N, C-alpha and C positions, 0 to 999 in steps of 0.2 A: 319356844313352846307355843303350841296352838291350843285353842279352846273350841270345842264343838258347841254350837248353839242351834237349838231347834226352834224354828219360828213358824207360827201358824199365820197364813195369809188369807185374806178374803179372796174369793174366787176371781174377782175382776183383776186384782193386783197380781195374783199368781199367773193369770192368763197373759197379762201385759208383760210380765217378767219372762215368761216362756217365749213369747213372740219376739221380744228384744234379744234374747239369747240366740234364737235361731237367725234373726236378721244380721246380727253382728258376729256370729260365730264364736261368741264367748260363752263360758258356762255361767249358770245362774249364781253360783257362789261368788265368783269374781265380781259380777255386777253388784251384788248385795254388799260385798266388802267395800267396793269403791264408793257406793252410795252412802253407806254408813260412815265411812271415813270423811267424805265431803260434809255430811250432816254434822259430825262431831267438830270438824274444823270451823264450820259456820257458827256453831253454838259457842265455841271458845271465843271466836271473834266478836260475837254479840256481847258476851260477858265482859270482855276487855273494853269494848266500846262504851258500855254503860258505866264502867268504873272510871274510864278516862273522861267521859262527859261530865260526871259529877265533880271530878277534880278541876276540870277546865272552867266550869261555871263558878267555882269558888274563887278563881283568880281573874274572872271577868271575860273569859273566852266563851262566847255564846254563839258564834257563827263561824262558818268556814273562813270568811274574810278575816275575822279576828285571829283564827288559828294561823293563817298564812302570814299575817303581820307579826305574830309572835315568833315564828320560826325564820323569818326573813332577816 
């Protein structure tokens, strides 16, 4: 199932999107879908990182070196 979403963009972003679509031969919708997907993935990763950092600190893992020692 698909959902249609209407988005209002500032003129500068709309122009950049239009220019990128023409340069790459892709449609604007696909560019926005890929961009949103990447943003959501990054947001999930950041959330997971925060959760894991808190747990790691509780067990004394405070640096990358500590983490490498713990998994080696």
